[in-house]
C-alpha positions as CSV (number, residue, x, y, z in Angstrom):
1,M,0.2,-0.2,0.0
2,Q,1.3,3.6,-1.0
3,K,2.2,5.5,2.1
4,V,0.5,8.6,2.4
5,P,3.7,11.5,2.6
6,Q,3.7,14.4,5.0
7,K,2.4,17.4,2.9
8,V,2.9,21.3,2.8
9,I,0.2,23.0,0.5
10,V,1.6,26.3,-0.7
11,L,-1.3,28.8,-1.7
12,D,-0.4,30.7,-4.5
13,F,-1.8,34.4,-4.9
14,G,0.5,35.0,-8.0
15,A,3.7,35.5,-6.7
16,Q,6.9,35.4,-8.7
17,Y,8.6,33.3,-6.1
18,G,5.6,31.0,-6.1
19,Q,7.3,27.9,-7.2
20,L,10.6,28.6,-5.3
21,I,8.9,28.3,-2.1
22,A,7.6,24.8,-2.7
23,R,11.1,23.9,-4.0
24,R,12.7,25.3,-0.7
25,V,10.1,23.1,1.2
26,R,11.8,20.0,-0.7
27,D,15.0,21.3,0.0
28,L,14.4,20.4,3.3
29,H,13.1,16.8,2.4
30,V,9.5,17.7,3.0
31,Y,7.1,17.1,0.1
32,S,5.0,20.4,-1.2
33,E,2.3,21.0,-3.4
34,I,1.2,24.1,-4.8
35,L,-2.8,24.8,-5.1
36,P,-4.2,28.5,-6.4
37,C,-5.0,30.9,-3.3
38,D,-8.8,30.5,-3.4
39,T,-8.8,26.8,-3.1
40,P,-11.7,26.0,-1.2
41,A,-10.8,24.7,2.8
42,D,-13.1,21.6,2.6
43,E,-10.8,20.6,-0.7
44,I,-7.7,21.8,1.1
45,A,-8.6,19.5,4.4
46,A,-9.4,16.5,1.8
47,A,-5.9,16.8,0.6
48,R,-4.8,16.2,4.2
49,P,-1.9,19.0,4.8
50,A,0.4,18.8,7.6
51,A,0.9,22.8,6.9
52,L,0.2,25.9,4.5
53,I,2.1,28.5,3.4
54,L,0.4,31.3,2.0
55,S,2.8,33.1,-0.9
56,G,3.1,36.7,-1.9
57,G,1.5,38.3,-4.7
58,P,1.9,41.5,-7.0
59,A,-1.8,43.1,-5.6
60,S,-3.0,44.9,-2.9
61,V,-5.2,43.5,-0.4
62,Y,-8.0,46.1,-0.7
63,A,-8.1,46.2,-4.3
64,E,-11.6,45.1,-5.9
65,D,-9.8,42.3,-8.2
66,A,-7.4,41.2,-5.1
67,P,-7.1,37.4,-4.7
68,K,-8.5,36.1,-1.7
69,V,-8.2,33.2,0.3
70,D,-11.1,30.9,1.9
71,P,-11.1,32.3,5.7
72,A,-11.9,29.0,6.9
73,V,-8.1,27.7,6.2
74,F,-7.2,29.3,9.4
75,G,-9.3,27.2,11.4
76,L,-8.4,23.8,9.7
77,G,-6.5,23.1,12.8
78,V,-3.1,22.9,11.1
79,P,0.0,25.7,11.2
80,V,0.1,28.2,8.2
81,L,3.1,30.4,7.3
82,G,2.5,33.9,5.3
83,F,5.5,35.7,3.3
84,C,4.3,39.2,2.4
85,Y,1.3,39.4,0.5
86,G,0.5,36.2,2.7
87,Q,0.9,38.5,5.9
88,Q,-1.3,41.3,4.5
89,I,-4.2,38.9,3.7
90,M,-3.7,36.7,7.2
91,A,-4.1,40.2,9.0
92,V,-7.0,41.6,7.0
93,T,-8.8,38.2,6.8
94,L,-8.5,37.9,11.0
95,G,-9.2,41.2,11.9
96,G,-6.2,43.6,11.5
97,T,-5.6,46.2,9.2
98,V,-3.3,46.7,6.2
99,E,-2.2,50.2,5.3
100,H,-0.5,51.8,2.4
101,T,3.0,53.1,3.2
102,N,4.6,56.5,2.1
103,V,7.9,54.9,1.7
104,G,8.0,51.3,-0.1
105,E,10.7,48.8,0.6
106,Y,12.1,46.9,-2.2
107,G,15.6,44.8,-1.7
108,A,18.0,44.4,1.3
109,A,16.3,45.9,4.4
110,E,18.1,45.6,8.1
111,L,15.8,43.5,10.6
112,T,15.6,43.8,14.4
113,R,14.0,40.8,16.2
114,L,11.8,41.9,18.8
115,D,10.9,38.7,20.4
116,G,11.8,37.5,24.1
117,A,15.2,36.4,22.8
118,C,16.1,39.7,21.6
119,G,13.9,42.3,22.7
120,A,13.2,43.4,26.5
121,E,12.5,46.7,27.8
122,D,13.8,47.5,31.4
123,G,14.9,43.8,31.3
124,V,11.6,42.5,30.7
125,P,11.1,40.2,27.4
126,L,8.6,42.3,25.0
127,V,7.1,38.9,23.9
128,A,7.9,35.2,24.4
129,P,10.8,33.9,22.2
130,S,9.5,32.9,18.3
131,L,10.1,29.4,17.5
132,L,10.3,30.9,13.7
133,F,13.5,33.2,14.5
134,E,15.1,30.7,16.9
135,G,18.7,30.3,15.9
136,T,19.1,33.8,13.9
137,P,20.7,37.0,15.0
138,C,19.0,39.7,16.4
139,E,19.9,41.7,13.8
140,Q,19.8,40.5,9.9
141,T,19.3,41.5,6.5
142,V,16.2,39.9,4.9
143,W,14.6,40.7,1.4
144,M,11.6,43.2,0.8
145,S,9.4,43.8,-1.8
146,H,6.3,45.8,-0.6
147,R,4.7,49.1,-0.5
148,D,1.7,48.0,1.4
149,A,2.0,46.9,5.1
150,V,0.5,45.5,8.2
151,G,-1.0,48.3,10.3
152,A,-2.4,46.9,13.4
153,V,-2.1,42.8,13.9
154,P,-5.3,41.0,14.5
155,E,-6.2,39.8,18.0
156,G,-3.9,37.5,19.6
157,F,-1.0,38.4,17.7
158,V,2.4,39.8,18.6
159,V,4.7,41.4,16.7
160,T,8.2,39.6,16.4
161,S,10.2,41.8,14.0
162,S,10.5,45.1,12.5
163,T,12.6,47.5,10.3
164,D,13.2,51.0,9.8
165,V,10.1,51.0,7.1
166,C,8.1,48.4,8.4
167,P,7.0,48.1,12.2
168,V,5.0,44.8,11.4
169,A,7.9,42.8,9.5
170,S,6.4,39.8,11.1
171,M,3.8,38.7,13.4
172,E,2.4,35.5,15.1
173,C,-0.4,34.0,17.1
174,P,1.7,30.8,18.6
175,E,-1.3,29.5,20.2
176,R,-3.1,29.1,16.9
177,Q,0.3,27.9,15.4
178,L,-0.1,31.1,12.8
179,Y,3.2,33.1,11.6
180,A,3.6,35.4,8.8
181,T,6.9,37.8,7.7
182,Q,6.4,40.9,5.4
183,F,9.9,39.9,3.7
184,H,10.6,36.9,1.9
185,P,12.6,34.1,3.8
186,E,12.1,31.7,0.3
187,V,15.1,33.8,-1.5
188,R,18.5,33.5,-0.8
189,H,19.0,37.3,-0.2
190,T,17.4,36.4,3.2
191,P,20.6,34.9,4.6
192,F,18.6,33.1,7.4
193,G,15.3,32.4,5.4
194,Q,15.9,28.8,5.2
195,Q,16.7,28.5,8.9
196,M,13.6,30.1,9.6
197,L,11.5,27.4,7.0
198,S,13.2,24.8,8.7
199,N,12.0,26.1,12.4
200,F,8.4,26.6,10.9
201,L,8.3,22.7,9.3
202,F,10.2,21.2,12.0
203,G,10.0,23.2,15.1
204,V,6.4,24.5,14.7
205,C,4.7,21.6,12.6
206,G,6.7,18.6,14.0
207,L,7.3,17.2,10.7
208,E,9.9,14.9,9.6
209,P,12.7,15.0,6.9
210,D,11.7,12.4,5.3
211,W,10.9,13.3,1.7
212,T,14.0,11.8,0.2
213,M,15.4,10.2,-3.0
214,D,14.9,6.7,-1.7
215,S,11.5,7.2,-0.6
216,I,10.4,9.0,-3.9
217,I,11.4,6.3,-6.0
218,E,9.4,3.9,-3.5
219,D,6.3,6.0,-3.5
220,S,6.7,6.3,-7.6
221,V,7.2,2.7,-8.1
222,A,4.2,1.6,-5.8
223,A,1.9,4.2,-7.8
224,I,3.2,3.0,-10.9
225,R,2.4,-0.7,-10.4
226,E,-0.6,-0.1,-8.6
227,Q,-1.9,2.1,-12.1
228,V,-0.6,-0.3,-14.8
229,G,-1.0,-3.8,-12.7
230,D,-0.1,-6.0,-15.6
231,G,-1.0,-3.8,-18.4
232,R,1.6,-2.8,-21.2
233,V,3.0,0.6,-21.1
234,I,4.9,2.6,-24.2
235,L,7.6,5.6,-23.9
236,G,8.7,7.7,-26.2
237,L,12.5,7.7,-25.4
238,S,14.5,11.0,-26.4
239,G,17.5,9.9,-24.5
240,G,17.1,13.2,-22.6
241,V,17.0,13.3,-18.7
242,D,13.4,13.7,-18.2
243,S,12.5,10.7,-20.6
244,S,15.1,8.4,-19.5
245,V,14.3,8.8,-15.7
246,V,10.8,7.8,-16.6
247,A,12.0,4.8,-18.3
248,A,14.3,3.8,-15.3
249,L,11.5,4.3,-12.8
250,C,9.0,2.2,-15.0
251,A,11.5,-0.4,-15.6
252,K,12.2,-0.8,-11.7
253,A,8.3,-0.8,-11.6
254,I,7.1,-3.5,-14.2
255,G,10.6,-4.3,-16.1
256,R,9.5,-5.9,-19.3
257,Q,6.0,-4.7,-19.3
258,L,7.5,-1.5,-20.7
259,T,8.6,-0.9,-24.5
260,C,10.9,2.2,-25.1
261,V,10.8,3.6,-28.5
262,F,13.4,5.5,-29.0
263,V,12.7,7.8,-32.8
264,N,15.8,8.8,-34.2
265,H,14.7,11.8,-36.2
266,G,18.2,13.0,-37.1
267,L,18.5,16.1,-35.0
268,L,20.4,14.6,-32.0
269,R,23.8,16.1,-31.0
270,K,26.9,13.8,-31.9
271,D,27.1,10.5,-31.1
272,E,23.9,10.7,-28.9
273,P,21.9,8.0,-30.7
274,E,24.6,5.7,-30.1
275,E,24.8,6.4,-26.2
276,V,21.0,6.0,-25.7
277,E,21.0,2.8,-27.4
278,E,23.9,1.6,-25.2
279,V,22.2,2.6,-22.3
280,F,18.8,1.1,-22.6
281,S,19.3,-1.5,-24.3
282,R,22.0,-3.0,-22.2
283,Q,21.6,-1.5,-18.6
284,F,17.7,-1.8,-18.2
285,D,15.4,-5.2,-18.8
286,V,13.2,-3.4,-21.2
287,D,12.0,-3.9,-24.7
288,F,13.7,-1.1,-26.5
289,V,12.8,-0.3,-30.0
290,H,15.2,2.1,-32.2
291,V,13.4,3.7,-35.1
292,H,15.4,5.5,-37.6
293,A,13.6,7.9,-39.2
294,E,16.4,10.1,-40.2
295,D,15.2,10.2,-43.8
296,R,11.6,10.7,-43.3
297,Y,12.3,14.2,-40.9
298,A,14.8,15.3,-43.7
299,A,12.2,15.1,-46.5
300,L,9.6,16.5,-44.2
301,L,11.6,19.7,-43.1
302,A,12.9,20.9,-46.3
303,D,12.0,24.5,-47.2
304,V,10.9,24.7,-43.6
305,A,11.9,28.0,-41.5
306,D,9.2,28.7,-39.1
307,P,10.3,27.1,-35.5
308,E,6.8,26.6,-34.6
309,Q,6.1,24.9,-37.9
310,K,9.4,23.2,-37.2
311,R,8.1,21.9,-33.7
312,R,4.6,20.9,-35.0
313,I,6.1,18.9,-38.0
314,I,8.6,17.1,-35.5
315,G,6.1,16.3,-32.8
316,T,3.4,15.2,-35.4
317,Q,5.9,13.0,-37.2
318,F,7.0,11.6,-33.7
319,W,3.3,10.4,-32.8
320,K,3.4,8.5,-36.5
321,E,6.3,6.9,-35.5
322,F,5.5,6.4,-32.0
323,F,2.0,4.8,-33.2
324,A,3.4,2.9,-35.6
325,V,5.3,0.9,-33.4
326,A,2.3,0.6,-30.7
327,Q,0.3,-0.7,-33.7
328,D,3.2,-3.4,-34.3
329,L,2.7,-4.6,-30.7
330,A,-0.8,-4.8,-31.0
331,D,-0.5,-6.7,-34.2
332,D,1.7,-9.0,-32.4
333,G,-0.9,-9.7,-29.6
334,R,0.7,-7.1,-27.1
335,P,-1.7,-4.3,-27.0
336,V,-0.8,-1.3,-25.0
337,R,-3.3,0.7,-22.8
338,F,-0.6,2.9,-21.1
339,L,1.8,5.8,-22.3
340,A,4.4,7.0,-20.2
341,Q,5.8,10.5,-20.7
342,G,9.0,12.7,-19.4
343,T,6.9,15.9,-18.4
344,I,8.2,18.3,-15.8
345,Y,6.6,21.4,-14.7
346,P,8.6,24.0,-16.5
347,D,6.7,21.9,-19.4
348,I,3.4,22.5,-17.9
349,I,3.6,26.4,-17.2
350,E,5.8,27.1,-20.6
351,S,2.7,25.5,-22.3
352,G,0.1,27.3,-20.5
353,A,-1.4,24.2,-18.9
354,R,-3.5,24.7,-16.0
355,K,-2.5,21.4,-14.0
356,T,-1.8,23.5,-10.7
357,G,-4.5,25.6,-11.1
358,G,-2.5,28.7,-12.6
359,K,-2.9,30.6,-15.6
360,A,0.3,31.0,-18.0
361,S,0.5,32.4,-21.5
362,T,1.9,29.9,-24.1
363,I,5.4,30.5,-24.8
364,K,6.2,27.3,-26.9
365,S,4.6,24.0,-27.7
366,H,6.1,21.4,-26.4
367,H,5.9,17.8,-28.5
368,N,4.7,15.7,-25.3
369,L,1.8,17.8,-24.7
370,I,0.3,17.9,-28.0
371,P,-3.3,16.2,-28.0
372,F,-3.5,12.3,-29.5
373,P,-4.9,12.0,-32.6
374,E,-8.5,11.3,-33.1
375,G,-9.2,7.7,-32.3
376,V,-6.2,6.9,-30.5
377,S,-6.3,6.8,-26.7
378,F,-4.1,6.0,-23.6
379,E,-3.8,6.3,-20.4
380,L,-1.1,8.7,-19.1
381,I,1.8,7.9,-16.7
382,E,3.6,11.2,-15.9
383,P,5.5,10.3,-12.4
384,L,7.4,13.7,-12.8
385,D,4.9,16.2,-13.7
386,H,5.2,17.9,-10.4
387,F,9.1,18.2,-10.3
388,F,11.6,20.7,-11.6
389,K,14.6,19.4,-13.6
390,D,17.2,19.8,-10.8
391,E,15.0,17.2,-8.9
392,V,14.9,14.9,-11.6
393,R,18.9,14.9,-12.3
394,A,18.8,14.0,-8.6
395,L,16.5,10.8,-9.1
396,G,18.1,9.7,-12.0
397,T,21.6,9.5,-9.9
398,A,19.6,7.8,-7.2
399,L,18.2,5.2,-9.9
400,G,21.8,4.6,-11.1
401,L,21.7,6.3,-14.5
402,P,25.1,6.9,-16.0
403,D,26.3,10.7,-15.6
404,H,26.4,11.4,-19.2
405,I,22.8,10.6,-18.9
406,V,21.6,12.3,-15.6
407,H,23.8,15.9,-16.3
408,R,23.0,15.9,-19.9
409,Q,22.2,19.4,-20.9
410,P,18.7,20.2,-21.2
411,F,17.6,19.6,-24.9
412,P,14.7,20.6,-27.0
413,G,12.6,17.8,-28.4
414,P,12.7,18.9,-31.8
415,G,16.6,18.7,-31.2
416,L,18.7,20.5,-33.4
417,A,16.0,21.6,-35.8
418,I,15.4,24.6,-33.7
419,R,19.0,25.6,-33.3
420,V,19.5,25.6,-36.8
421,I,17.9,28.8,-37.6
422,G,15.6,28.9,-40.9
423,T,15.7,25.7,-43.2
424,V,17.5,22.3,-42.1
425,T,19.8,20.6,-44.2
426,R,22.0,18.0,-43.8
427,D,24.9,19.8,-44.3
428,K,23.8,22.3,-41.9
429,L,23.2,19.8,-39.1
430,E,26.8,18.8,-39.8
431,V,28.1,21.8,-39.1
432,L,26.1,22.4,-36.0
433,K,26.9,18.9,-34.5
434,A,30.6,19.5,-35.0
435,A,30.5,23.0,-33.6
436,D,28.4,21.8,-30.7
437,A,30.7,19.2,-29.7
438,I,33.2,21.4,-29.2
439,V,31.4,24.1,-27.2
440,R,30.2,21.1,-24.8
441,E,33.9,19.8,-24.6
442,E,35.4,22.6,-23.8
443,L,32.7,24.0,-21.3
444,D,32.3,20.8,-19.7
445,A,36.0,21.1,-19.1
446,Y,35.8,24.4,-17.6
447,N,32.7,23.2,-15.1
448,A,35.0,20.4,-14.0
449,M,37.6,23.0,-12.8
450,L,35.2,25.1,-11.1
451,Y,33.5,22.2,-9.5
452,E,36.9,21.1,-8.0
453,A,38.0,24.7,-6.9
454,T,34.3,25.4,-5.5
455,G,33.2,22.6,-3.9
456,E,29.9,21.4,-3.0
457,R,28.0,22.1,0.4
458,D,24.5,19.7,0.8
459,G,24.7,19.0,-2.3
460,E,24.7,22.9,-3.7
461,L,27.6,24.4,-5.3
462,V,29.2,27.1,-2.7
463,R,27.8,30.3,-3.3
464,A,29.1,33.7,-2.6
465,E,26.9,35.0,0.6
466,A,24.9,37.7,0.1
467,G,26.8,41.1,0.0
468,G,29.9,38.8,-0.3
469,P,32.4,38.7,-3.5
470,E,31.4,37.2,-6.3
471,V,32.6,33.7,-7.4
472,E,32.6,32.1,-10.9
473,R,30.0,29.4,-10.9
474,P,29.5,26.3,-13.1
475,V,27.4,27.0,-16.1
476,W,24.0,25.2,-16.3
477,Q,23.3,25.0,-20.0
478,Y,25.4,25.5,-23.1
479,F,25.5,24.9,-26.8
480,A,26.1,26.0,-30.2
481,V,23.5,27.8,-32.6
482,L,23.6,28.1,-36.3
483,P,22.0,31.3,-37.8
484,D,20.9,31.9,-41.2
485,V,23.3,34.2,-42.3
486,R,26.9,34.1,-43.5
487,S,29.5,36.8,-43.4
488,V,33.0,37.4,-45.1
489,G,36.2,36.2,-43.4
490,V,39.4,35.5,-44.4
491,M,41.4,32.2,-43.6
492,G,45.0,31.1,-45.1
493,D,44.9,34.5,-47.1
494,E,41.9,33.6,-48.8
495,R,38.6,35.2,-48.9
496,T,35.5,33.0,-47.2
497,Y,32.0,33.3,-46.9
498,G,30.8,31.2,-44.3
499,Y,28.5,30.7,-41.4
500,P,28.7,32.3,-38.0
501,I,28.1,30.2,-34.6
502,V,26.2,31.6,-31.8
503,L,27.4,30.4,-28.3
504,R,25.2,30.3,-25.7
505,A,25.5,29.6,-21.9
506,V,23.5,30.4,-19.2
507,E,23.1,30.0,-15.2
508,S,19.7,28.8,-14.0
509,S,17.9,25.9,-11.5
510,D,15.3,25.4,-13.5
511,A,14.9,27.0,-16.9
512,M,12.3,29.3,-15.6
513,T,14.4,32.3,-15.6
514,A,18.3,32.4,-17.0
515,D,21.3,34.7,-16.8
516,W,24.0,34.7,-19.3
517,A,27.1,33.0,-18.2
518,K,30.0,35.3,-17.3
519,L,32.5,33.1,-19.1
520,P,36.2,34.0,-18.9
521,Y,37.7,35.6,-22.0
522,E,40.4,32.8,-22.4
523,V,37.3,30.1,-22.4
524,L,35.6,32.2,-25.1
525,G,38.5,32.5,-26.9
526,R,39.6,28.7,-26.7
527,V,35.8,28.0,-28.1
528,S,36.1,30.2,-30.8
529,S,39.7,29.4,-31.8
530,R,39.0,25.9,-32.1
531,I,35.4,25.8,-33.9
532,V,36.8,28.0,-36.5
533,A,39.8,25.8,-37.0
534,E,38.1,22.6,-36.9
535,V,34.6,23.4,-38.2
536,P,34.5,23.7,-42.4
537,G,32.5,26.4,-43.6
538,V,32.7,28.4,-40.1
539,N,34.8,31.7,-40.1
540,R,33.1,33.6,-36.7
541,V,31.9,32.6,-33.4
542,V,29.5,35.0,-31.3
543,Y,28.6,35.2,-27.7
544,D,24.9,35.5,-26.5
545,V,24.7,38.0,-23.3
546,T,20.9,38.1,-23.0
547,S,19.0,37.4,-20.0
548,K,15.5,34.9,-19.8
549,P,13.3,37.2,-19.8
550,P,13.2,39.2,-22.0
551,A,14.9,36.3,-24.5
552,T,14.5,32.5,-24.3
553,I,17.0,30.0,-23.5
554,E,16.6,28.7,-26.7
555,W,16.8,31.0,-29.9
556,E,14.6,29.0,-32.6
């Protein structure tokens, strides 16, 4: 029987840090989910949460269309923690007031604790020591982002900290297990924020840090077995992190009831098809089918320049190839009932889906979210649809996948077709594959050097503390792009008319936002020199220094 995990529900009021809160809870090995802020209290109660966290949000609590919360959530008998807008909505819902301040507070602010561990008047503590602030300094830096602030706290609440601008920087009612802060503990710019979140989860709520990779695997395997029974499952294996982890999970759960279909569209990076076949035909006891569709894709993509049209063509043909294998299995007396997919949370957000109840505009279509053709029906298995990329990688390592799969660069489903700007030809693909292999080789070595020099702390690379000196960070994603232009160059005293290669390298953790990597000049120079010298047809290398937003990570 599948174990019911301890669960923290984050009620999202439209915060830019909504997903980050859930991630910070998970970092402490407690399972978390995100629900819309207006989810009815009885529906929340049915989910059996161990605690609630109210996120921040961009609105004013007094605005006509301001997000609301069901007042009954404060009577569910579970601890509640509010951040920023979450503090304000807690205050006004329970009888306090929120006021528009003359001076906003944005960025770093100096906070003074007023609870009994720090604040006293004539030697008498103002209020009892706060469990939320336990183990943190009496004076500390926090991250603020507000114009409104609590003016009067609700009955039964006490003020536990303040800043020069915000008299109620935090408040609490320990008897009802209600806590709130005007600042954002979830961001790294609040140095003791994770300690406060830990205090809430373990000191206030009494939870156990039992959401580990081992427990995730155990629960996921049990869920897959329960859903599938003795049925057959088919999975579209791209060789990327997401689909590979799903394949490994399903292989552990149901073995040869799983058929992995690897559709080789000819748009993968250098040597990747061979690596995929090596891992999944030898390491895992599954039925592996390698579909060589390179020629069919080349014909379909001829003269197609629009990136969304490329995506649609590649996605549509993928399903045709995939369903042909499913039909072959059925003809052999092995009909398939279930479809396993490597859908992760950023896929859902960027595709405008609403699986978490939120709203998002469609940034790009994803091949694994395209509807099935008419008459085709599968029950979906999507064990990663609430996971972020770094969590998926950790899961892959725990499942025993090799490093070159687990730490494979994020790669779009349509492959190199969208990194070749304009029409896709075999010659262009060969140029891009060769240049991209050099980019990955050089930046793999650069990353390895930084990992060795910087070290790791609790599974995370050491970073500069707030206000401290900057440190070089390993790069999260890097690749080459082939634009649809040529330019004049001089090579060996002869005029050339060749392609430029665009180098894209970014820092991120989950692909939702990203900043361009500040690579040393010697690294950029080495990459450029090698590409121009080793890749025929290329005479220029340029570097993209745009963040996401306003750009996306991919070029297309």
